N, C-alpha and C positions, 0 to 999 in steps of 0.2 A: 912157161910152166915151172921151170926150175926155181925162179925167183918167188913165185907164189908158194911153192913147196917149202922153201927155206923159211919164209915168213910164218907159214902155218906150223912148221917144225919147231921154231923157237917158241911160238905161242903155246903149242902143245906141251913142250917141256916146262914152261913156266907154270903151267896149270898142274900137270901130272907129277912132276918130280916132288913137290911138297906133299902131295897126297900120299904118294907111295913112301916117302921118307918117314913121315909121321905115322900113317896108318900101319904100315908093315914094319916099322922101326928098322929101316934099312939105310945103307949108306947112299947118299945122293947119286954117286956114280952108278950104283946098281939100279936105282930108280931111273936114272937117265937112259940106261941100257935097254930098258923095256921098250919104250917107244922109239929109241934110235934104230931098233931092229924092225918094228912094225910099221912106222910112219912112212918110210920110203916105199914099202910094198904097197901100202894103201894108196898113196898118192900117185905113184908112178906106174903102178900096175893095175890095181882094182879100179881107180878113178880115171884111168887113161881114156881119152876120147876114142881110142881105137876099139875099145869094148862097147859095142852098140847095144847097151841095155838101158832101161829107164834109169834115170838119176836116183830115184828112190831105191831101186834094187841095188845099184852100186853102193849106196850109203849103207844099206842093211848089210850087205856082204862085208863091206870095209870095217864097220863098227864091230860086227861079230867076230871077224878075224882078229882085229886088234884086241878085243876083250879076251878071247880064248887064247891067243898066243901070249899075251902079257901075263895072264893068270898062270898059264903053263910054265912060263919063264920063272916067275917067283916061286911057284909050288915045287917044280922039279929041281931047279938049280939051287935055290936058296932055302928050300923046305919051309916056306912061310905058310902058316895057317891062315886061313881066310883069304888067300890070294885071289880067289874067284870073286869074292865080294868087293875087295879093294880094287881089283882091275876093273870091275863093272862101274864102281863109283868114279874112279879116275877117268875112265873113258867117257862116261856120261857127262862128267864135269867139263872135260876139254871140248866135247862135241857141243854141249849146251852153251858154253862160253863162246865158242867159235860162231855159233848161230847168232848169239846176242851181239857180238862184236860186228858181224856182218850187218845186222840190222841197225845198230847204232852208228857205225862208222863206214859201212860199205867195204870193210876190210875182208880179204879172203879167208 
């Protein structure tokens, strides 16, 4: 599970860091920090097999948490306007690209 998480973490950063850096005009390290905080929680807690919930429920909880936590991170800490919109876009992009990569390559 840790190897799968690490691959997904790198993939997420490759998708989300440019979106946040350009959209919110923030430093790439600040952009990296958003999902560096949320991604381990999503993968290692929310999506953990010990939580016996339907997969769709886990995904909804995980993506909602990531969106709201990352938006709050940029809004509260960096005072970025439209953080909620950019966080929604970044998370939708990484989620969508993740589904596409799974479909195309069987990647996690």
